[in-house]
N, C-alpha and C positions, 0 to 999 in steps of 0.2 A: 346591544344597545336598545333595540326595539323591545326585546323581551323585558329588560329591566324597566324601561319607560312604562310599558303596559302594566307591569306588576305594581309599580309605584302609583300609577293612576288609580288602579283598583284599591290599593291600600288607603290612599288619601280619601277616596269616596266612602269607603267602608267605615272609616274612623269617625265620620260625622262631625268634623270640626266646623267652625264658622266659615262662611263663604270667603272672607278675607284670608283666613288661615289656609284654606284649600288653594286659593289663588297663588299665594306666595310659595306654597310647597310644590305646586305644579311647575312654577317658574324655576324652582331650584333643581329640578331633575337634570336639566342640561348641565348645570354647574357641577353636580355630583359625578355625572358621567365624565365630564371633561377633566376633573381632578383625578379620577381613577385612570384615565387613559392618556393624559397629557395633551388634551385638545382644549381649545378655547370654547366658550359657550356657543359662539357663532358657528364654529366647525361642527359641533355636535348637532345643533339645530338644522344645519344644512344637510348633514348626512341622514338624520332622521326624516327630514322632509321628503327627499327623493326616494329613500328606502320605503317609506310609507306608501308613496305613490306606486312604486313598482310592485310591492307586495299585494296591494289591494286591486290593482288594475291590470297587471301583467303576470299572471300566475306561472306561465311558461318560463319567463325570464327569472322569476324568483326561485323557481325550482332549479333552474340551471345554475344560479348563483349558489344555492345551497349545496349543490353537487360539485362545485368547483369548476364548472365548465365555462363560466364567465366571471370576471373579477369585478371589484367595486367600481373601477373607473368606467367600465362599460355599463354597469347598472346606473351610474350617475347620468351618463349620456342618454340612456333610454328613459330614465325618469324625467329628465328635462324635456324630452320630446313628447312624452305623454301629457305633460302639463300644457303643451302648445296645442294639442289636438282637442277639438271641441265636440266631436261626434263619437258616440260609443262604438259604432261600427269601425271607425278608423282605428281606435285603440285595440279592438279585437283583431283587426287585420294585422296591426303591428305585432301583437303578441304571437300570432301564428307564424310570422316570418322572420322576426329579428334575431332570434337565438342562433339560427343556422348561419346567418351572416356574421354575427358577433363572434362566434366561436372561431372563425377562420380568417378574420381580418383584424388589422390594428385598430387602436382607438381612433386615430385620425381618419382612417377609412370608414369606420363605423359612423363617426360624426358627419362626414360628408354624405353617406348613404341615408342617414336619418333626416338630414336637411332636405334631400331630394324626396324622401318619402312624404314629408309634411306638405311640400309644394305640390305633389301629384295627387295625393288622396283627398286633400281639402283645398284644391286650387282656388275655389271661389273665395273662401275665407282668407287664404294666404294673400291673394291679390288685394283684398280690402286692407289687410294689415300693412302690406307694402305701400299702398297709396297713402295710408295714414302716416307711416314713417317718413315717406318722402316729403311730406309737408313740414317735417322737423329739420330739414337739411340746414346746416349752418357751418361756419368756420370758427375755430377757437385759437386763441393765442395765449401763450404762457411764457413769461420772461423769467429765466432762472439765474443761477449764479454764474460767475466767470464769463460774463458778457454773452451768454448763449441762451436760447429759449426753444420752445416747441411750437409748431404750427400744425393744425390738423383740420380736416374737413369731414363732416358727416354728410355723405352724398350718395346718390344711387350707385350700386355696385358696378353696373356696366360702364359708367363714366369713370369710376376709379380704376377699373381694369384697363380702360383705354389709356389713361394717364400713366399707369404702371408700365404697360407695354412700351409706350413711346419713350419714357424716360430710361427704362432698362436698355433699350436698343441704342439710344443716343449716347448713353454713358459708356457703352462698350465699343463704340466705333474706334478705329485706329487713332492714336493721338501722337503728337510730336514727342520725340525722345526726351525733350526737356521737361515734359509734363510729368511731374512726380506724384500727382494726386492719385489716391486710390479710387476704385470704382465708386465706393460709397460717397467719397468727397465730390466726385464729378456729378453724381446724381443730385446731391444737395445743391451744388452750384447751378446746375441746369434748372432745377425747380425754381430757385430764387430768381434766376435770370428770366425765366418765362413769366413769373408773377410780376416782376418789375419791368417787363417789356423792354429788356435791353437787347443789344445786337445778338447776343448768344442764343436768343430764342428763335432766330430766323431759320435755323437748320433742324426744325422739329422733324422727327422720323415718324412716318405713318405707322399706325397700329394695326396688327392683325388680331382680331378677336373671334374666337370660335364659340358658337352657342348651338345647342340642340333644342329643337322644338318639335313636339309631337304633331303629327299631320293634322289631327282634328283641331288642335290649338292654332296651328298656322292658318288653317282655313277659317278660323273665327267661329267655329261651331261650339267650342267649349272654352271656358276660362283656363288659363294655364301659364306656365313659366317658360322662359328661355333660360337654359342652364348652361353654365360654362363647362367646357370639355373636361377641366380638371376637378369639377365638383365643388369648387370653393364658393361659388355664388350663383344666384339665380334671380332674375327680375321678371315681372309680368311681361308677357310676350309683346304687349302693345307698346311698352317702353322702347323695345328694340325697333319695332316698326316705325316709331316716331323719329328715330335717328338714322335709319338706313338712308344712305345717299347724301347725308348732310356732313359738312365739315370735311376735314382731311383724314378722318378715320374711316377705313373701308371695312364694312361688315360682309364677310363671305358667307354665302349660303351654299352648302354642299349637300346635294341630294344623293343618298347612298341607297342602293338596292338592298332591301331588307333580307334578301336570301343570300346573295353571293357578293355583296359589297363591290359591285362592278366598277365603282369609281377608282378602286385600287387594283384593278385586274391587269392593267397593262404592264408588260415586263420590259425592263431596260437592259441593254447589253453591258453598259459600263458599271463600275462599282458604286458611283455616287448617284443617288436618286436626284432627279430635277426638283427645282423649288416647289412646283405645284404638288408633287407627291410628298415632299417633306412637310408642307403645310397641312395636307390632308391627313397624314399620319399623326401629326401633333394634335390636330383637331379630334381625330378618332379616339386616341388613347388618353389624352389630357395630362397624364403624369408619367413619370418614369415607371417602367414595367418591372423593376426590381421589387421583390416581395416587400410589401408594406411601405414602399417609398412614395412620398407625396411631392417630390420636386416637380414643378410644372414642366410640361413637355417642351415648351419653348426654350428652356435652359438645358435641354438634354441633347445628346448626340443621337443621330439616327443610325441604329446598329442592325446588322444582319443577324437574324436568329441562327441560321446556318451560315457560317463564314463564307464570304466571297472568295474564290469564284464557284465553289461547290454549291453555295446557296445563291439563288437568283436575286437580282435587284428588283423586287416587286413587292406589292403591298403586304401579301401574306407572309413574307419573310423579313419584314422590316418593322422596327418599332423604336420608341424613345428609351434610352437608358441615360441616366445622369452619369457624369464623368466618373464618380466613384464606383458605381455598379458596372459601368462599361469596363473599367480597369479590372474589376473582379472577374468579369466574364472573360476578358482577354487572358487572364492567368488560370482559367479553368475552375475558379472558385464558385462562380455563379452561373446558373443555366437560365437562359432567357425565359421569361414567364409572362403570361397574360392573365389578368385578374378580372373576374366578372364585376361589372359596375352597375347593373340594372337594379333599380329600386322597386 
């Protein structure tokens, strides 16, 4: 597509037609490509845009794409990230590191890694963008057919994460046998009850939210982000500092030794780890440790890498597995794995 586009642009300029004619012919290139490949003009223009970006600014990625080591979906994610970066050195740094990660991880994992990369290498600019976006917070309402509608909120990620955690827990508490509602229905009913300030809102469950913050950012010496353990979101560290200790949401700060992870070093005699260790493990890993799985750790089982009792109940032998991957492991289909997450 790029080669055809470039050849057509050269032809149009060489023929020396009027400016208006050249303008319309350039605009028709996407139409011609789309007709040949079964794409809309918008799809062609989108692909050409991110492909141009990657070809021109990330030669390592472009070479890997040409060799078949990364696919178009990964190129698209990398191109989108390059468009967010404002400094040439940041783009060069991404070009040096991204292919190695992209080759060995899923598109969802790559997307999370790229988000962390932007927040860390251009933290000052990312904080400015986050502050600008926060000023745009709003709620929206849309009434649909069949007496139903949609309600949404554009709000800071850490606040949405707290609401998500609380409503998920509340909806999954034991219910009366006569309650035939699904979990999804209970979640919707709880949200509406809380918004309408009815009696059902009184039993709100506290939220456990895990964030990681670099030491220099925590000390206030550098701008930076607090990032969720599962990599789905990050907010300026100051936003977290503003809410610590407020309301009924408890923000846990777990300081882990960078060498031996001493917070997880204690060994327990029993099979089931205590709550404090379960929370620490979920905060540490963030997501299911099945290959490529992005199920949040709070919805996972805490599983022994080496089965109990041969395997001890301690941090280095435990980790989150979603129910599906836990079942696979129990039948010998899956071996427990840990994936690198550093950006």
